A tleap script that builds the chain and sets N, CA, C and O, in Angstrom:
source leaprc.protein.ff14SB
mol = sequence {
  NMET GLY THR ILE LYS ASN HIE ALA TYR THR
  ASP GLU GLN ASN GLU LEU ALA LYS VAL ILE
  LYS ALA ILE ALA HIE PRO ALA ARG LEU ALA
  ILE LEU GLU HIE LEU MET LYS ILE ASN ALA
  CYS VAL CYS GLY ASP LEU VAL ASN GLU LEU
  ASP LEU ALA GLN ALA THR VAL SER GLN HIE
  LEU LYS GLU LEU LYS ASN ALA GLY LEU ILE
  LYS GLY GLU ILE GLU GLY ARG ASN VAL ASN
  TYR CYS ILE ASP GLY ASN ALA TRP ASN LYS
  LEU ARG GLU ASN LEU ASN ASN PHE LEU VAL
  PRO ILE GLN PRO ILE ASN ASP CYS SER SER
  SER ASP CYS GLY CCYS
}
set mol.1.N position { 0.703 -1.568 -0.221 }
set mol.1.CA position { 0.122 -0.620 -0.337 }
set mol.1.C position { 1.522 1.018 -0.146 }
set mol.1.O position { 2.655 1.001 0.333 }
set mol.2.N position { 0.527 2.470 -0.915 }
set mol.2.CA position { 1.631 3.502 -0.660 }
set mol.2.C position { 1.347 4.483 0.622 }
set mol.2.O position { 1.021 3.704 1.517 }
set mol.3.N position { 1.327 5.266 0.927 }
set mol.3.CA position { 1.332 6.399 2.284 }
set mol.3.C position { 0.195 7.216 1.637 }
set mol.3.O position { -0.033 7.692 0.526 }
set mol.4.N position { -0.425 7.160 2.862 }
set mol.4.CA position { -1.895 7.971 3.055 }
set mol.4.C position { -2.081 9.542 2.456 }
set mol.4.O position { -2.533 9.933 3.533 }
set mol.5.N position { -2.094 10.237 1.983 }
set mol.5.CA position { -1.664 12.180 1.419 }
set mol.5.C position { -2.539 12.439 2.596 }
set mol.5.O position { -3.689 12.086 2.333 }
set mol.6.N position { -2.409 12.965 3.895 }
set mol.6.CA position { -2.797 13.191 5.484 }
set mol.6.C position { -4.093 14.650 5.029 }
set mol.6.O position { -5.241 15.026 5.268 }
set mol.7.N position { -2.469 15.114 3.994 }
set mol.7.CA position { -3.372 16.298 3.944 }
set mol.7.C position { -4.864 16.187 3.009 }
set mol.7.O position { -5.832 16.886 3.311 }
set mol.8.N position { -4.898 15.245 1.881 }
set mol.8.CA position { -6.096 15.873 1.142 }
set mol.8.C position { -7.959 16.029 2.263 }
set mol.8.O position { -9.079 16.482 2.026 }
set mol.9.N position { -7.283 15.353 3.427 }
set mol.9.CA position { -9.153 14.970 4.324 }
set mol.9.C position { -8.667 16.102 5.181 }
set mol.9.O position { -7.664 16.645 5.642 }
set mol.10.N position { -10.026 16.134 5.116 }
set mol.10.CA position { -10.052 16.855 6.459 }
set mol.10.C position { -9.333 16.186 7.429 }
set mol.10.O position { -8.735 15.112 7.474 }
set mol.11.N position { -9.671 17.643 8.653 }
set mol.11.CA position { -8.367 17.241 9.967 }
set mol.11.C position { -8.913 16.192 10.681 }
set mol.11.O position { -8.281 15.256 11.170 }
set mol.12.N position { -10.561 16.445 10.744 }
set mol.12.CA position { -11.377 15.840 12.166 }
set mol.12.C position { -11.607 14.680 11.023 }
set mol.12.O position { -11.667 13.633 11.669 }
set mol.13.N position { -11.720 14.463 10.024 }
set mol.13.CA position { -11.642 12.485 8.807 }
set mol.13.C position { -9.594 12.075 8.960 }
set mol.13.O position { -9.280 10.980 8.492 }
set mol.14.N position { -8.768 12.683 9.391 }
set mol.14.CA position { -8.039 12.119 10.126 }
set mol.14.C position { -7.721 12.098 11.690 }
set mol.14.O position { -6.842 11.421 12.223 }
set mol.15.N position { -8.494 12.858 12.241 }
set mol.15.CA position { -8.262 12.541 13.508 }
set mol.15.C position { -9.205 11.170 14.316 }
set mol.15.O position { -8.857 10.329 15.144 }
set mol.16.N position { -10.688 11.475 13.528 }
set mol.16.CA position { -11.388 10.360 14.212 }
set mol.16.C position { -11.102 8.971 12.978 }
set mol.16.O position { -11.830 7.992 13.142 }
set mol.17.N position { -9.842 8.898 11.526 }
set mol.17.CA position { -9.321 8.006 11.300 }
set mol.17.C position { -8.140 7.257 12.089 }
set mol.17.O position { -7.852 6.060 12.096 }
set mol.18.N position { -7.659 8.143 12.627 }
set mol.18.CA position { -6.302 7.807 13.504 }
set mol.18.C position { -6.282 6.816 14.966 }
set mol.18.O position { -5.462 5.997 15.382 }
set mol.19.N position { -8.332 7.600 15.812 }
set mol.19.CA position { -8.082 6.614 16.802 }
set mol.19.C position { -9.320 5.580 16.581 }
set mol.19.O position { -9.641 4.801 17.478 }
set mol.20.N position { -10.080 5.626 15.171 }
set mol.20.CA position { -10.399 4.399 15.375 }
set mol.20.C position { -9.343 3.457 14.946 }
set mol.20.O position { -8.963 2.642 15.787 }
set mol.21.N position { -8.533 3.434 13.159 }
set mol.21.CA position { -7.303 2.662 14.090 }
set mol.21.C position { -6.632 1.984 15.042 }
set mol.21.O position { -6.228 0.821 15.042 }
set mol.22.N position { -6.502 3.461 16.455 }
set mol.22.CA position { -6.154 2.786 17.571 }
set mol.22.C position { -7.013 2.151 18.088 }
set mol.22.O position { -6.179 1.436 18.644 }
set mol.23.N position { -8.289 1.589 18.553 }
set mol.23.CA position { -9.562 0.898 19.181 }
set mol.23.C position { -9.611 -0.255 18.259 }
set mol.23.O position { -10.732 -0.703 18.503 }
set mol.24.N position { -8.894 -1.308 17.000 }
set mol.24.CA position { -8.844 -1.802 15.511 }
set mol.24.C position { -8.234 -2.732 16.433 }
set mol.24.O position { -7.230 -3.189 15.888 }
set mol.25.N position { -8.404 -3.238 17.646 }
set mol.25.CA position { -7.559 -4.611 17.981 }
set mol.25.C position { -8.227 -4.932 19.345 }
set mol.25.O position { -8.258 -4.253 20.372 }
set mol.26.N position { -8.859 -6.398 19.020 }
set mol.26.CA position { -9.443 -6.267 20.775 }
set mol.26.C position { -9.151 -6.868 21.633 }
set mol.26.O position { -9.828 -7.715 22.216 }
set mol.27.N position { -7.502 -6.334 21.969 }
set mol.27.CA position { -7.242 -6.789 23.200 }
set mol.27.C position { -7.655 -4.832 23.685 }
set mol.27.O position { -7.940 -4.565 24.852 }
set mol.28.N position { -7.618 -4.013 22.881 }
set mol.28.CA position { -7.773 -2.771 22.317 }
set mol.28.C position { -8.567 -2.142 23.201 }
set mol.28.O position { -8.699 -1.218 24.005 }
set mol.29.N position { -9.122 -3.261 22.568 }
set mol.29.CA position { -10.852 -3.126 23.280 }
set mol.29.C position { -11.582 -3.312 24.542 }
set mol.29.O position { -12.314 -2.751 25.358 }
set mol.30.N position { -10.924 -4.507 24.226 }
set mol.30.CA position { -10.163 -5.036 25.803 }
set mol.30.C position { -10.288 -4.467 26.914 }
set mol.30.O position { -11.158 -4.442 27.785 }
set mol.31.N position { -8.909 -3.831 26.706 }
set mol.31.CA position { -8.420 -3.151 27.828 }
set mol.31.C position { -9.382 -1.546 27.916 }
set mol.31.O position { -9.714 -1.066 29.000 }
set mol.32.N position { -9.688 -0.949 26.683 }
set mol.32.CA position { -10.657 0.433 27.141 }
set mol.32.C position { -11.826 0.011 28.263 }
set mol.32.O position { -12.055 0.410 29.404 }
set mol.33.N position { -12.668 -1.319 27.108 }
set mol.33.CA position { -13.814 -1.594 28.678 }
set mol.33.C position { -13.720 -2.637 29.584 }
set mol.33.O position { -14.655 -3.427 29.714 }
set mol.34.N position { -12.559 -2.744 30.313 }
set mol.34.CA position { -11.641 -3.044 31.780 }
set mol.34.C position { -12.002 -1.396 32.354 }
set mol.34.O position { -12.795 -1.026 33.221 }
set mol.35.N position { -10.882 -0.465 31.304 }
set mol.35.CA position { -11.142 0.580 32.317 }
set mol.35.C position { -12.255 1.409 32.716 }
set mol.35.O position { -12.503 2.026 33.752 }
set mol.36.N position { -13.102 1.199 31.172 }
set mol.36.CA position { -14.636 1.477 32.201 }
set mol.36.C position { -15.270 1.086 32.812 }
set mol.36.O position { -16.145 1.743 33.376 }
set mol.37.N position { -15.105 -0.060 32.946 }
set mol.37.CA position { -15.885 -0.967 33.959 }
set mol.37.C position { -15.257 -0.363 35.653 }
set mol.37.O position { -15.976 -0.138 36.626 }
set mol.38.N position { -14.324 -0.272 35.613 }
set mol.38.CA position { -13.316 0.245 37.133 }
set mol.38.C position { -13.409 1.485 37.646 }
set mol.38.O position { -13.131 2.110 38.669 }
set mol.39.N position { -13.995 1.654 36.371 }
set mol.39.CA position { -13.624 3.195 36.710 }
set mol.39.C position { -12.262 4.400 36.836 }
set mol.39.O position { -12.381 5.625 36.853 }
set mol.40.N position { -11.216 3.737 36.900 }
set mol.40.CA position { -10.531 4.260 37.896 }
set mol.40.C position { -9.153 3.551 37.295 }
set mol.40.O position { -9.393 2.530 36.651 }
set mol.41.N position { -7.695 3.933 37.400 }
set mol.41.CA position { -6.507 3.818 37.065 }
set mol.41.C position { -5.885 2.912 37.318 }
set mol.41.O position { -5.562 2.469 38.420 }
set mol.42.N position { -5.731 2.666 36.618 }
set mol.42.CA position { -5.220 0.822 36.683 }
set mol.42.C position { -2.896 0.833 36.588 }
set mol.42.O position { -2.093 1.486 35.921 }
set mol.43.N position { -2.795 0.052 37.349 }
set mol.43.CA position { -1.708 -0.568 36.858 }
set mol.43.C position { -0.931 -1.832 36.065 }
set mol.43.O position { -1.113 -2.063 34.870 }
set mol.44.N position { 0.166 -2.784 37.124 }
set mol.44.CA position { -0.290 -3.514 36.576 }
set mol.44.C position { -0.747 -4.939 36.624 }
set mol.44.O position { 0.022 -5.875 36.406 }
set mol.45.N position { -2.930 -5.189 37.123 }
set mol.45.CA position { -3.749 -5.251 37.255 }
set mol.45.C position { -4.503 -5.745 35.485 }
set mol.45.O position { -5.344 -6.613 35.252 }
set mol.46.N position { -3.849 -4.875 34.581 }
set mol.46.CA position { -4.010 -5.410 33.154 }
set mol.46.C position { -3.231 -6.855 32.337 }
set mol.46.O position { -3.234 -7.474 31.272 }
set mol.47.N position { -2.711 -6.841 33.472 }
set mol.47.CA position { -1.757 -8.441 32.631 }
set mol.47.C position { -3.053 -9.014 33.033 }
set mol.47.O position { -3.971 -9.349 32.285 }
set mol.48.N position { -3.000 -9.081 34.307 }
set mol.48.CA position { -3.903 -11.008 34.981 }
set mol.48.C position { -5.112 -10.441 34.202 }
set mol.48.O position { -5.881 -11.304 33.777 }
set mol.49.N position { -5.393 -9.286 33.961 }
set mol.49.CA position { -7.363 -9.490 33.698 }
set mol.49.C position { -7.315 -9.834 32.118 }
set mol.49.O position { -8.289 -10.419 31.643 }
set mol.50.N position { -6.342 -9.531 31.372 }
set mol.50.CA position { -6.528 -9.225 30.159 }
set mol.50.C position { -5.649 -10.714 29.479 }
set mol.50.O position { -5.691 -10.793 28.251 }
set mol.51.N position { -4.972 -11.721 30.144 }
set mol.51.CA position { -4.159 -13.057 30.921 }
set mol.51.C position { -3.328 -12.380 29.128 }
set mol.51.O position { -3.740 -12.778 28.039 }
set mol.52.N position { -2.462 -11.612 29.248 }
set mol.52.CA position { -1.302 -11.596 28.103 }
set mol.52.C position { -0.257 -11.241 28.669 }
set mol.52.O position { -0.092 -11.071 29.877 }
set mol.53.N position { 0.931 -11.039 27.328 }
set mol.53.CA position { 2.280 -11.007 28.370 }
set mol.53.C position { 2.517 -9.443 28.182 }
set mol.53.O position { 2.017 -8.719 27.321 }
set mol.54.N position { 3.481 -9.068 29.290 }
set mol.54.CA position { 3.241 -7.393 29.987 }
set mol.54.C position { 3.551 -6.864 28.219 }
set mol.54.O position { 2.707 -6.130 27.704 }
set mol.55.N position { 4.543 -7.211 27.559 }
set mol.55.CA position { 5.153 -6.869 26.731 }
set mol.55.C position { 4.217 -6.799 26.326 }
set mol.55.O position { 4.043 -5.658 26.755 }
set mol.56.N position { 3.383 -6.989 25.853 }
set mol.56.CA position { 1.862 -7.159 24.821 }
set mol.56.C position { 0.962 -6.471 25.231 }
set mol.56.O position { 0.216 -5.983 24.382 }
set mol.57.N position { 0.672 -6.140 26.885 }
set mol.57.CA position { 0.020 -4.712 27.580 }
set mol.57.C position { 0.402 -4.104 26.688 }
set mol.57.O position { -0.239 -4.034 25.640 }
set mol.58.N position { 2.218 -3.158 26.984 }
set mol.58.CA position { 2.101 -1.971 27.308 }
set mol.58.C position { 2.702 -1.688 25.784 }
set mol.58.O position { 3.384 -0.686 25.570 }
set mol.59.N position { 2.317 -2.888 24.491 }
set mol.59.CA position { 2.597 -2.035 22.828 }
set mol.59.C position { 0.373 -1.594 22.901 }
set mol.59.O position { -0.143 -0.554 22.491 }
set mol.60.N position { -0.060 -2.300 23.275 }
set mol.60.CA position { -1.237 -1.455 23.689 }
set mol.60.C position { -1.817 -0.859 24.415 }
set mol.60.O position { -3.034 -1.016 24.508 }
set mol.61.N position { -1.152 0.015 25.164 }
set mol.61.CA position { -1.518 0.575 26.055 }
set mol.61.C position { -0.931 1.557 25.556 }
set mol.61.O position { -1.626 2.513 25.899 }
set mol.62.N position { 0.163 2.045 24.782 }
set mol.62.CA position { 0.956 2.928 24.269 }
set mol.62.C position { 1.037 2.687 23.102 }
set mol.62.O position { 2.223 2.439 22.887 }
set mol.63.N position { 0.258 2.582 21.864 }
set mol.63.CA position { -1.238 2.558 21.086 }
set mol.63.C position { -2.325 3.206 21.335 }
set mol.63.O position { -2.745 3.754 20.315 }
set mol.64.N position { -3.003 3.393 22.303 }
set mol.64.CA position { -4.229 3.885 22.661 }
set mol.64.C position { -3.591 5.414 23.430 }
set mol.64.O position { -4.076 6.545 23.397 }
set mol.65.N position { -2.358 4.923 24.087 }
set mol.65.CA position { -2.248 6.492 24.679 }
set mol.65.C position { -1.826 7.997 23.347 }
set mol.65.O position { -1.975 9.211 23.206 }
set mol.66.N position { -1.336 6.982 22.769 }
set mol.66.CA position { -0.818 7.974 21.482 }
set mol.66.C position { -1.848 8.680 21.065 }
set mol.66.O position { -1.828 9.905 20.948 }
set mol.67.N position { -3.056 7.768 20.752 }
set mol.67.CA position { -4.804 8.120 19.781 }
set mol.67.C position { -5.036 9.095 20.319 }
set mol.67.O position { -5.456 10.059 19.679 }
set mol.68.N position { -4.678 9.202 22.739 }
set mol.68.CA position { -5.317 10.302 23.448 }
set mol.68.C position { -5.916 9.719 23.716 }
set mol.68.O position { -6.509 9.646 22.640 }
set mol.69.N position { -6.811 8.596 24.784 }
set mol.69.CA position { -8.373 7.951 24.314 }
set mol.69.C position { -7.020 7.626 26.320 }
set mol.69.O position { -7.344 8.255 27.327 }
set mol.70.N position { -6.351 7.105 26.342 }
set mol.70.CA position { -6.014 6.833 27.785 }
set mol.70.C position { -4.589 7.689 28.067 }
set mol.70.O position { -3.497 7.616 27.503 }
set mol.71.N position { -4.984 8.389 28.991 }
set mol.71.CA position { -3.539 9.035 30.164 }
set mol.71.C position { -2.599 8.156 30.926 }
set mol.71.O position { -3.181 7.143 31.316 }
set mol.72.N position { -1.585 8.197 31.201 }
set mol.72.CA position { -0.594 7.167 32.766 }
set mol.72.C position { -0.084 8.855 32.978 }
set mol.72.O position { 0.030 9.901 32.340 }
set mol.73.N position { 0.160 8.176 34.609 }
set mol.73.CA position { 0.690 9.004 35.046 }
set mol.73.C position { 1.749 8.172 35.974 }
set mol.73.O position { 1.715 6.947 36.081 }
set mol.74.N position { 2.801 9.117 36.702 }
set mol.74.CA position { 3.544 7.944 36.370 }
set mol.74.C position { 3.654 7.738 38.443 }
set mol.74.O position { 3.514 8.710 39.184 }
set mol.75.N position { 3.922 6.282 38.972 }
set mol.75.CA position { 4.087 7.289 39.794 }
set mol.75.C position { 4.807 5.736 40.635 }
set mol.75.O position { 4.315 4.607 40.614 }
set mol.76.N position { 6.264 6.245 41.414 }
set mol.76.CA position { 7.190 5.138 41.380 }
set mol.76.C position { 7.640 5.174 40.280 }
set mol.76.O position { 7.896 6.087 39.495 }
set mol.77.N position { 7.762 3.669 40.253 }
set mol.77.CA position { 8.161 2.662 39.791 }
set mol.77.C position { 7.027 2.678 38.055 }
set mol.77.O position { 7.440 2.863 36.910 }
set mol.78.N position { 5.745 2.442 38.469 }
set mol.78.CA position { 4.486 2.086 37.986 }
set mol.78.C position { 4.036 3.240 37.117 }
set mol.78.O position { 4.546 4.359 37.168 }
set mol.79.N position { 3.094 2.908 36.355 }
set mol.79.CA position { 2.497 4.231 35.953 }
set mol.79.C position { 1.212 3.456 35.243 }
set mol.79.O position { 1.004 2.302 34.869 }
set mol.80.N position { 0.380 4.831 35.257 }
set mol.80.CA position { -1.536 4.430 36.086 }
set mol.80.C position { -1.858 4.582 34.810 }
set mol.80.O position { -1.114 5.362 34.217 }
set mol.81.N position { -2.797 4.059 34.113 }
set mol.81.CA position { -3.675 4.416 32.813 }
set mol.81.C position { -4.830 4.267 33.689 }
set mol.81.O position { -5.230 3.749 34.732 }
set mol.82.N position { -5.165 5.038 32.646 }
set mol.82.CA position { -6.933 5.752 33.221 }
set mol.82.C position { -7.330 6.347 31.916 }
set mol.82.O position { -6.485 6.836 31.165 }
set mol.83.N position { -9.134 6.303 31.509 }
set mol.83.CA position { -9.656 6.982 30.768 }
set mol.83.C position { -8.606 8.002 30.467 }
set mol.83.O position { -7.495 8.157 30.975 }
set mol.84.N position { -9.555 9.021 29.000 }
set mol.84.CA position { -9.187 10.326 29.596 }
set mol.84.C position { -10.170 11.084 29.077 }
set mol.84.O position { -10.042 11.498 27.925 }
set mol.85.N position { -11.194 11.360 29.752 }
set mol.85.CA position { -12.794 11.521 29.188 }
set mol.85.C position { -13.181 12.328 28.241 }
set mol.85.O position { -14.199 12.219 27.557 }
set mol.86.N position { -11.928 13.592 28.166 }
set mol.86.CA position { -12.435 14.530 27.072 }
set mol.86.C position { -12.080 13.821 26.109 }
set mol.86.O position { -12.783 13.889 25.101 }
set mol.87.N position { -10.893 12.919 26.099 }
set mol.87.CA position { -10.437 12.445 24.941 }
set mol.87.C position { -11.576 10.974 24.218 }
set mol.87.O position { -11.462 10.360 23.157 }
set mol.88.N position { -12.394 10.866 25.108 }
set mol.88.CA position { -13.835 9.743 24.668 }
set mol.88.C position { -14.579 10.662 24.298 }
set mol.88.O position { -14.551 11.035 23.125 }
set mol.89.N position { -15.395 11.217 25.203 }
set mol.89.CA position { -16.430 12.132 24.884 }
set mol.89.C position { -15.917 13.028 23.619 }
set mol.89.O position { -17.014 13.385 23.191 }
set mol.90.N position { -15.086 13.542 22.861 }
set mol.90.CA position { -14.691 13.772 21.647 }
set mol.90.C position { -14.908 12.702 20.403 }
set mol.90.O position { -15.384 13.169 19.368 }
set mol.91.N position { -14.522 11.018 20.452 }
set mol.91.CA position { -14.681 10.690 19.889 }
set mol.91.C position { -16.014 10.141 20.355 }
set mol.91.O position { -16.194 9.203 19.579 }
set mol.92.N position { -16.721 10.171 20.915 }
set mol.92.CA position { -18.395 9.783 20.481 }
set mol.92.C position { -19.103 10.422 19.675 }
set mol.92.O position { -19.916 10.007 18.850 }
set mol.93.N position { -18.510 12.313 20.137 }
set mol.93.CA position { -19.578 13.109 19.205 }
set mol.93.C position { -18.566 12.908 17.879 }
set mol.93.O position { -19.248 13.254 16.914 }
set mol.94.N position { -17.482 12.575 17.496 }
set mol.94.CA position { -17.000 12.505 16.398 }
set mol.94.C position { -17.916 11.178 15.371 }
set mol.94.O position { -18.371 11.489 14.271 }
set mol.95.N position { -18.061 9.853 15.888 }
set mol.95.CA position { -19.189 8.829 15.528 }
set mol.95.C position { -20.307 8.899 16.221 }
set mol.95.O position { -21.012 7.959 16.589 }
set mol.96.N position { -20.472 10.131 16.409 }
set mol.96.CA position { -21.893 10.180 16.339 }
set mol.96.C position { -22.581 11.314 15.413 }
set mol.96.O position { -23.750 11.215 15.041 }
set mol.97.N position { -21.643 12.532 15.038 }
set mol.97.CA position { -21.560 12.552 13.524 }
set mol.97.C position { -21.415 12.450 12.625 }
set mol.97.O position { -21.601 13.315 11.770 }
set mol.98.N position { -21.026 11.355 12.460 }
set mol.98.CA position { -20.491 10.736 11.062 }
set mol.98.C position { -21.717 9.774 11.594 }
set mol.98.O position { -22.901 10.090 11.479 }
set mol.99.N position { -21.365 8.847 12.051 }
set mol.99.CA position { -22.805 7.621 11.267 }
set mol.99.C position { -23.740 8.626 12.050 }
set mol.99.O position { -24.090 9.060 13.148 }
set mol.100.N position { -23.879 8.674 10.744 }
set mol.100.CA position { -25.207 9.718 10.532 }
set mol.100.C position { -26.561 8.213 10.222 }
set mol.100.O position { -26.276 7.109 9.760 }
set mol.101.N position { -27.721 8.606 10.581 }
set mol.101.CA position { -28.966 7.778 10.024 }
set mol.101.C position { -28.830 7.896 8.795 }
set mol.101.O position { -28.642 9.020 8.330 }
set mol.102.N position { -28.898 6.612 7.844 }
set mol.102.CA position { -29.426 6.744 6.831 }
set mol.102.C position { -30.475 5.914 6.675 }
set mol.102.O position { -30.600 5.105 7.594 }
set mol.103.N position { -31.600 5.827 5.449 }
set mol.103.CA position { -32.404 5.029 4.459 }
set mol.103.C position { -32.314 3.489 4.076 }
set mol.103.O position { -31.585 3.073 3.176 }
set mol.104.N position { -32.801 3.015 4.542 }
set mol.104.CA position { -31.822 1.001 3.081 }
set mol.104.C position { -32.919 1.239 2.132 }
set mol.104.O position { -34.112 1.500 1.975 }
set mol.105.N position { -31.712 0.975 1.565 }
set mol.105.CA position { -32.318 1.357 0.238 }
set mol.105.C position { -32.985 0.082 -0.231 }
set mol.105.O position { -32.225 -0.767 -0.696 }
set mol.106.N position { -34.432 -0.230 -0.183 }
set mol.106.CA position { -35.402 -1.389 -0.321 }
set mol.106.C position { -35.011 -2.153 -2.229 }
set mol.106.O position { -34.985 -3.291 -2.698 }
set mol.107.N position { -34.769 -0.700 -2.805 }
set mol.107.CA position { -34.541 -1.736 -4.513 }
set mol.107.C position { -33.925 -1.494 -4.806 }
set mol.107.O position { -34.027 -0.344 -5.235 }
set mol.108.N position { -32.485 -2.182 -4.986 }
set mol.108.CA position { -31.971 -2.485 -6.152 }
set mol.108.C position { -31.946 -2.188 -7.584 }
set mol.108.O position { -30.767 -1.875 -7.418 }
set mol.109.N position { -32.090 -2.035 -8.555 }
set mol.109.CA position { -32.220 -2.751 -9.304 }
set mol.109.C position { -32.526 -2.056 -10.679 }
set mol.109.O position { -32.870 -2.526 -11.763 }
set mol.110.N position { -32.198 -0.337 -10.113 }
set mol.110.CA position { -32.775 0.812 -10.739 }
set mol.110.C position { -30.320 0.785 -11.475 }
set mol.110.O position { -29.450 -0.011 -11.123 }
set mol.111.N position { -30.226 1.743 -12.252 }
set mol.111.CA position { -29.299 1.302 -12.883 }
set mol.111.C position { -27.657 2.150 -11.775 }
set mol.111.O position { -26.470 1.830 -11.844 }
set mol.112.N position { -28.349 3.280 -10.855 }
set mol.112.CA position { -27.560 3.512 -10.559 }
set mol.112.C position { -27.028 3.252 -9.026 }
set mol.112.O position { -26.144 3.864 -8.425 }
set mol.113.N position { -27.763 2.259 -8.624 }
set mol.113.CA position { -26.878 1.662 -7.674 }
set mol.113.C position { -25.511 1.101 -7.182 }
set mol.113.O position { -24.636 1.212 -6.323 }
set mol.114.N position { -25.820 0.571 -8.049 }
set mol.114.CA position { -24.342 -0.197 -8.840 }
set mol.114.C position { -23.925 -1.273 -7.649 }
set mol.114.O position { -22.763 -1.230 -7.245 }
set mol.115.N position { -25.130 -2.540 -6.898 }
set mol.115.CA position { -25.321 -3.432 -6.138 }
set mol.115.C position { -25.532 -4.632 -6.931 }
set mol.115.O position { -25.754 -5.708 -6.376 }
savepdb mol mol.pdb
quit
């Protein structure tokens, strides 16, 4: 695949694509669901919760943090992670704006349909 020409898209499209790409992995969804469920910051608990290697969990946390969905604070030798509420609410708003309701096409027999 070629390089994506981000300048050809709006800032909103680029931002939404970046965040969707970050959450497009089952382990990352599981991390986000766990953080939402406990509604608190966690550190090593994620390794036990997800049954994944520490290095794997760390890589997924890095991707989520780079996308801005979670934040981490250093506490001693540990980093505590939690959902970034502002970023999460922005994602919800952007997805709601993107996923506008449409009317289903009942008749695909027209030549304009293409299906």
